C-alpha positions, -999 to 999 in steps of 0.1 A, spaced: -374 344 413 -366 359 382 -343 335 376 -361 307 377 -381 282 353 -403 256 363 -398 225 330 -421 199 330 -417 169 297 -456 150 299 -469 124 278 -511 116 277 -512 127 316 -532 157 315 -552 144 345 -513 145 363 -504 178 347 -534 199 356 -535 202 396 -494 203 393 -503 239 367 -523 247 392 -503 244 423 -473 260 407 -493 291 398 -512 295 429 -474 293 447 -450 309 422 -482 334 403 -457 346 377 -430 324 370 -423 311 337 -433 274 332 -424 255 295 -443 226 291 -432 196 265 -461 182 253 -453 150 229 -487 130 235 -509 111 205 -531 141 215 -515 174 228 -527 193 257 -518 226 243 -555 240 241 -567 229 273 -537 242 289 -546 275 277 -584 271 281 -581 258 317 -552 287 323 -554 317 300 -535 344 317 -506 321 328 -472 321 321 -468 286 300 -454 280 271 -462 248 254 -446 232 231 -461 204 212 -430 174 201 -432 145 182 -454 120 193 -434 92 220 -404 115 216 -390 104 254 -376 119 281 -345 128 271 -357 143 241 -378 164 255 -365 178 285 -333 186 261 -355 207 244 -370 223 274 -334 234 286 -323 247 252 -356 271 260 -351 284 290 -343 316 292 -332 319 326 -303 313 343 -317 282 365 -347 262 361 -366 231 379 -370 198 364 -401 182 373 -422 152 361 -457 157 354 -473 136 385 -459 167 413 -478 189 432 -458 217 449 -470 227 487 -461 244 514 -431 225 518 -417 231 479 -397 261 491 -383 267 454 -365 300 467 -342 282 500 -331 254 476 -319 278 451 -302 304 477 -286 269 486 -274 261 455 -256 294 448 -238 294 483 -227 261 481 -215 268 446 -233 239 431 -246 229 396 -275 209 406 -296 211 439 -318 183 448 -352 174 469 -370 146 480 -407 131 476 -434 126 494 -456 102 478 -497 95 482 -507 63 475 -539 65 455 -546 40 429 -568 39 395 -581 75 403 -599 90 369 -600 120 373 -579 148 387 -610 163 414 -608 121 429 -568 134 437 -581 161 453 -607 145 475 -581 116 482 -556 135 491 -581 158 517 -592 128 535 -561 108 536 -536 130 538 -510 103 535 -477 108 527 -443 85 522 -417 107 522 -389 87 498 -352 106 487 -336 87 459 -296 100 468 -263 81 464 -232 79 445 -213 58 420 -189 33 424 -178 10 389 -153 -17 390 -147 -45 364 -173 -31 340 -198 -27 367 -212 1 379 -229 -2 418 -254 28 425 -254 30 462 -290 47 472 -308 58 507 -340 62 504 -345 72 544 -321 99 545 -326 138 547 -295 158 556 -304 191 559 -272 190 528 -251 166 514 -229 167 484 -238 135 465 -238 120 430 -274 115 419 -304 128 437 -344 128 424 -358 141 390 -370 169 406 -338 195 411 -328 226 403 -300 233 382 -279 260 361 -292 262 330 -255 268 313 -242 235 327 -270 210 319 -266 226 282 -233 211 282 -243 179 303 -279 168 283 -299 135 288 -293 111 262 -316 112 233 -316 73 224 -327 66 260 -368 77 260 -373 60 298 -339 51 322 -329 83 311 -321 91 348 -291 68 356 -275 79 324 -273 114 328 -258 113 367 -232 89 353 -223 120 327 -221 143 353 -204 127 372 -176 119 343 -180 159 335 -171 165 368 -211 179 373 -212 192 411 -242 179 426 -259 187 463 -286 172 483 -314 194 508 -342 184 525 -352 221 523 -368 212 489 -395 184 488 -430 182 467 -456 157 467 -460 130 440 -492 117 425 -487 92 401 -517 81 384 -510 53 357 -535 47 332 -534 18 310 -521 35 282 -497 56 304 -484 23 319 -476 13 280 -454 35 276 -436 25 310 -431 -11 304 -400 -4 279 -367 -7 290 -336 8 276 -313 4 303 -290 -22 278 -287 12 255 -271 29 281 -248 -3 293 -235 -10 254 -226 26 252 -205 29 281 -195 -6 281 -210 -17 313 -219 -55 316 -239 -50 353 -259 -25 369 -264 -31 409 -288 -8 425 -283 -13 467 -310 1 484 -304 12 524 -341 -7 529 -327 -36 516 -361 -38 502 -357 -33 468 -324 -41 460 -321 -50 422 -294 -58 398 -294 -52 359 -271 -76 339 -267 -68 303 -282 -105 285 -258 -122 263 -271 -112 225 -259 -133 194 -256 -104 168 -290 -123 148 -294 -104 116 -336 -96 111 -353 -91 77 -383 -67 83 -407 -75 54 -434 -48 44 -461 -49 21 -471 -15 8 -498 -6 -13 -516 26 -17 -498 36 20 -492 74 15 -491 92 47 -494 57 69 -464 46 71 -450 76 101 -451 56 128 -442 24 114 -412 37 98 -402 62 132 -407 28 157 -383 9 132 -359 33 128 -359 38 169 -350 -2 175 -329 -1 207 -316 -36 187 -297 -21 151 -283 -56 131 -315 -55 109 -324 -51 77 -361 -36 64 -376 -44 26 -408 -23 14 -422 -41 -12 -442 -17 -34 -474 -33 -47 -484 -16 -74 -492 15 -57 -512 37 -79 -509 73 -52 -470 86 -40 -465 57 -17 -427 57 -27 -419 88 -27 -437 100 4 -417 64 22 -385 76 3 -387 111 23 -389 91 55 -365 65 48 -339 92 44 -307 79 39 -308 52 60 -286 20 41 -309 -4 63 -343 3 47 -348 -4 12 -379 -7 -15 -382 -33 -41 -412 -36 -67 -436 -66 -73 -460 -59 -101 -484 -92 -92 -511 -80 -72 -521 -95 -33 -499 -87 4 -487 -123 -3 -469 -121 -35 -449 -88 -21 -439 -109 11 -425 -137 -10 -407 -112 -29 -392 -96 2 -385 -133 15 -366 -140 -15 -345 -104 -14 -339 -108 23 -308 -123 40 -317 -121 75 -315 -154 101 -351 -149 115 -379 -131 93 -400 -103 104 -433 -99 89 -456 -67 96 -486 -42 80 -474 -6 66 -498 13 87 -491 -3 119 -460 0 144 -436 -13 164 -427 -10 198 -393 4 200 -374 -23 216 -398 -52 200 -368 -66 179 -344 -63 213 -366 -86 234 -369 -113 200 -334 -115 206 -329 -117 237 -352 -148 239 -336 -163 204 -302 -162 223 -315 -177 251 -337 -201 235 -328 -210 200 -360 -206 197 -374 -210 159 -407 -185 170 -411 -162 191 -444 -150 201 -456 -121 218 -482 -100 229 -501 -64 213 -520 -40 215 -553 -35 196 -563 3 184 -601 9 177 -622 37 181 -597 57 199 -594 30 222 -565 3 234 -572 -35 241 -537 -52 256 -541 -86 244 -518 -118 251 -500 -136 222 -508 -171 236 -539 -182 258 -526 -202 282 -495 -198 304 -470 -229 293 -439 -227 305 -424 -250 286 -416 -252 245 -448 -245 234 -443 -266 201 -448 -296 228 -489 -286 226 -510 -291 198 -534 -261 210 -508 -235 207 -526 -238 167 -554 -220 181 -537 -188 189 -537 -158 173 -529 -167 135 -512 -134 129 -477 -131 114 -472 -94 129 -463 -105 168 -445 -132 160 -410 -134 144 -399 -170 122 -364 -185 119 -359 -183 82 -360 -221 73 -393 -224 85 -406 -204 53 -405 -221 20 -426 -212 -10 -457 -230 -6 -456 -210 23 -473 -180 5 -509 -188 -7 -527 -162 -32 -555 -165 -17 -575 -126 -6 -588 -141 33 -558 -156 56 -530 -162 33 -507 -146 66 -525 -170 84 -512 -197 66 -474 -189 68 -479 -188 109 -500 -221 108 -475 -241 86 -441 -223 108 -454 -235 137 -454 -269 126 -427 -268 106 -410 -254 143 -390 -276 170 -391 -248 194 -418 -218 199 -416 -194 233 -434 -170 241 -425 -130 256 -445 -115 280 -437 -77 257 -457 -57 239 -438 -59 205 -464 -51 183 -493 -20 176 -524 -31 157 -545 -4 145 -581 -14 138 -596 14 119 -630 -2 113 -631 -29 144 -641 -55 121 -677 -34 106 -695 -36 75 -673 -16 56 -650 -42 45 -673 -65 37 -673 -81 -2 -689 -114 -21 -651 -121 -34 -639 -114 -1 -660 -141 16 -659 -161 -7 -625 -164 -8 -616 -181 27 -631 -216 9 -602 -216 -13 -574 -202 10 -591 -235 31 -589 -262 5 -549 -253 -3 -538 -252 37 -551 -281 36 -532 -299 13 -501 -277 23 -502 -298 47 -511 -332 35 -485 -330 14 -462 -322 45 -475 -351 62 -486 -330 91 -525 -331 88 -534 -362 110 -509 -352 135 -529 -316 136 -567 -330 121 -587 -318 153 -570 -282 153 -571 -275 119 -606 -282 112 -615 -262 143 -598 -233 130 -617 -239 98 -648 -244 111 -649 -213 131 -634 -190 104 -664 -203 84 -686 -198 108 -676 -163 112 -677 -156 78 -712 -174 74 -721 -149 100 -707 -119 77 -728 -131 44 -755 -107 61 -741 -78 55 -744 -83 21 -765 -60 -2 -776 -84 -30 -800 -111 -28 -778 -132 -53 -750 -129 -36 -763 -136 -1 -773 -171 -18 -747 -179 -36 -727 -174 -9 -745 -192 17 -743 -221 -4 -713 -228 -13 -701 -221 27 -734 -249 33 -719 -267 15 -683 -265 20 -685 -265 60 -702 -300 60 -668 -314 48 -651 -308 73 -653 -331 105 -665 -308 135 -665 -337 159 -638 -324 177 -633 -317 212 -624 -280 208 -660 -270 195 -675 -295 217 -654 -272 247 -666 -238 230 -709 -229 234 -709 -202 215 -689 -220 185 -712 -249 189 -746 -224 184 -735 -207 162 -722 -237 139 -762 -250 146 -779 -214 137 -756 -209 107 -759 -245 87 -795 -244 91 -814 -225 65 -839 -217 83 -828 -209 114 -801 -186 93 -833 -166 78 -849 -161 113 -817 -151 127 -801 -124 103 -814 -96 110 -800 -103 144 -765 -110 135 -764 -83 114 -767 -63 145 -742 -82 160 -719 -63 130 -735 -27 126 -737 -22 158 -703 -9 176 -710 -18 206 -719 -51 203 -692 -59 175 -669 -45 203 -680 -80 221 -685 -104 189 -654 -97 175 -638 -121 202 -652 -148 178 -627 -137 149 -596 -153 158 
């Protein structure tokens, strides 16, 4: 096997990769193995530790660069005449006969020879040792083979798959992601770098056009042992099929499977050519914007502009940002001398040209298809506001957060309690006419929530998409590092201004219960955080101001009555004696990471 190299692209699944490498080394001791790793945390050191004497070369790739980029990179590093493409969740065994398959490829003068997979039904195994135990106990296999042919007519691409057909040899047009190929041929028929996923169909579609000769043999197979943790599943939910279809003017893809259980149709949705304006305030954000700029550049929907508003940064933010942007004309940098994120947002809004406005923060990032999903939803339903899900990152963990808390099937604007969702602006997109000068408050806390609330009550149609659109990086997860007297008190000023605007717009009476509930719950949360202040005078002053203010809010509403947690908290914070007694315990809620993690759900 001196003329063959194993090629593996991996992402955040060392739990799968490790047993694969073990199985390869056990069967083919000295065969060269190239691993392309675009995980957030590289597995290179772990591989060097676990396989110190193996012929493995690990390449650390840009995070989440995608299957296509990773495979292209690795193929260019191959030094042998042939290579074997593997996914990171395969296992080699006695049926993985690379020698026989390679001989068939040579005898039949093929460019690619594919094999089949034997799927092990193992679900949610947290460690690779459990994989071994379960496999040995069950020895359960479901042989699956995806071989087929393409048919294209009237901009409709039909793929006829046979999944239970295992011929000894047959010439086909598409096989599994487990094949042996001629290195030189694939170098002239690489994967499409614009497709991080759904690259498989596009690869063989292009191969057919270039007359690449593809075959299948049942002499080659591999065990397929997929394990998808939450982090990995999130990567897999993205869809790049529309990118492939748009490039090749394909309106519909029909996949026909011979068992008729998974036949599916993907039709290119009709999308209006909507211009989106993405507005990003930046302040001392040097070395924090890499992921945001990267994911904006990689958006699968292309009709957008990005306005970064430099808000008096005193570091090298602007210089660093220019380097990240490069010559992409969709990005530009503006300057706002007045300090505060809403001054920057307002400046960006005034300079923007988009039909829809999307606000985000400089140290977070988007999914690659965020704007695409927004565009699809707006084109389909003519939505004024679209709400999506998001991932909250904290302490190297992730938490999936729903954009809404009830599964309404109709226009969300009809439901007044929609105002009670997370008011953050970064998982929502707004129609331009919803935002006016009085949408921007210039306080320090919750000023972005005002944009959300006011836009919601002004809108006529709000819809929700069950898609992750944003990644919120919560570094300290609400612990005491961000607590200050000025910020605590600022919430009162914000709420006073919000109420004033709602009254002027004649919206307050209609949404009185919802607004008061939002005010009370946020006040309670801030009052509890008073325990984190260092100075006694600050604690007393802040508490007295909040106590006086919170008693002016009508607490007699249905939402507070239903919430036992907030009702109890209200009783504690509004009685000085109770508050004094419970203060040491309240402080623990914010200073202990585990307890704070549970308690943070109150800060909505």
